[in-house]
C-alpha positions as CSV (number, residue, x, y, z in Angstrom):
1,M,0.0,0.0,0.1
2,T,1.4,3.3,-0.9
3,E,1.7,6.2,1.9
4,P,-0.5,9.1,1.2
5,R,1.0,12.2,-0.3
6,R,1.9,14.8,2.2
7,R,0.0,18.4,1.5
8,P,2.4,21.2,0.4
9,P,3.0,23.9,2.9
10,L,0.4,26.7,3.1
11,I,3.7,29.0,2.7
12,R,7.0,28.4,0.4
13,P,10.0,27.8,2.6
14,Y,11.6,30.9,1.5
15,M,9.0,33.2,3.0
16,A,9.8,31.3,6.5
17,T,13.4,33.1,6.1
18,G,12.4,36.4,4.5
19,G,13.8,34.9,1.1
20,R,17.3,34.4,2.6
21,T,19.0,31.0,1.5
22,R,22.1,31.1,4.0
23,A,22.4,31.3,7.6
24,S,23.9,34.8,8.7
25,R,27.0,33.5,10.5
26,H,26.8,30.3,12.1
27,L,27.9,27.0,10.3
28,F,25.6,24.4,11.5
29,D,26.1,20.4,10.7
30,V,22.8,18.4,10.3
31,L,23.7,16.7,13.5
32,T,24.3,19.8,15.9
33,V,22.5,19.4,18.8
34,L,19.8,22.3,19.6
35,H,18.4,23.4,23.1
36,A,16.1,26.3,24.0
37,P,16.7,27.5,27.4
38,G,13.3,28.9,27.7
39,E,14.5,32.1,29.1
40,L,13.4,34.7,26.5
41,P,9.8,35.6,25.4
42,V,8.9,34.2,22.0
43,E,6.7,37.2,21.3
44,G,7.7,38.8,17.8
45,L,9.0,35.4,16.6
46,S,7.6,33.9,13.2
47,P,5.4,30.9,13.6
48,E,8.2,28.6,12.6
49,Q,10.7,30.0,14.9
50,R,8.2,29.6,17.9
51,Q,7.5,26.0,16.9
52,L,11.3,25.3,16.9
53,V,11.7,26.9,20.1
54,D,8.9,24.8,21.6
55,L,10.4,21.7,20.2
56,C,13.7,22.2,21.8
57,E,12.4,23.5,25.1
58,N,11.5,20.1,25.9
59,G,15.2,18.7,25.5
60,L,18.2,18.4,23.1
61,L,17.3,17.9,19.4
62,A,19.3,17.3,16.2
63,L,18.9,19.9,13.6
64,V,18.0,17.3,11.1
65,D,15.2,16.3,13.6
66,A,13.9,19.6,13.7
67,A,13.8,20.1,10.3
68,N,11.9,16.8,9.9
69,A,9.5,18.1,12.7
70,L,9.0,21.3,11.1
71,Q,8.4,19.6,7.8
72,L,11.1,22.1,6.3
73,P,14.5,21.6,4.5
74,I,17.6,21.6,6.0
75,G,18.8,24.8,4.6
76,V,15.9,26.5,5.7
77,T,16.0,25.1,9.3
78,K,19.6,26.3,9.4
79,V,18.6,29.8,8.6
80,L,15.9,30.1,11.2
81,V,18.3,28.2,13.8
82,A,21.0,30.8,13.2
83,D,18.7,33.5,13.7
84,L,17.4,32.1,16.9
85,V,20.7,31.4,18.2
86,A,21.9,35.2,17.5
87,S,18.6,36.3,19.5
88,G,19.6,34.1,22.2
89,H,16.4,31.8,22.1
90,L,18.6,28.7,21.1
91,M,21.8,27.5,22.2
92,T,23.8,24.7,19.8
93,R,26.7,22.4,20.4
94,K,28.5,19.9,18.3
95,P,27.4,16.6,18.1
96,I,28.5,14.1,20.5
97,P,31.7,12.2,18.7
98,R,31.5,8.7,18.4
99,A,32.9,6.8,21.3
100,V,36.3,5.2,20.5
101,R,36.5,1.5,21.7
102,P,39.3,1.0,24.2
103,E,42.1,-1.4,23.2
104,D,41.6,-5.3,24.0
105,H,44.3,-5.4,26.5
106,L,43.0,-2.8,28.5
107,L,39.8,-4.5,28.7
108,E,41.3,-7.7,29.6
109,R,43.3,-5.8,32.4
110,V,40.1,-4.4,33.7
111,R,38.2,-7.7,33.5
112,D,41.3,-9.3,35.4
113,A,41.2,-6.9,38.2
114,L,37.6,-7.1,39.1
115,R,37.7,-10.9,39.1
116,A,40.5,-10.3,41.5
117,L,38.1,-8.4,44.0
């Protein structure tokens, strides 16, 4: 069975950014982690910006997940995020790097030490 087609957005994505296609000064990766401290009022923000702040107030959210929730392209979401970071409504951090597995001999030493207890 095929999935139902998504309805097109009521406004075009470039309208959400005021016609801008690039973020003002911040470079974000799709895995950049977003968080809204919730300290600033959201009056004066666009509906998309308000929705983005609301999404990020509940915890940490990756930029790609925010774009999916907003149903906006990544580039548009990056512009919105840059504006919200500049205004203090959002905070960002780099994604958590992949953990490096310790060497086998170190794990064996830890195992042996635990067994000796």
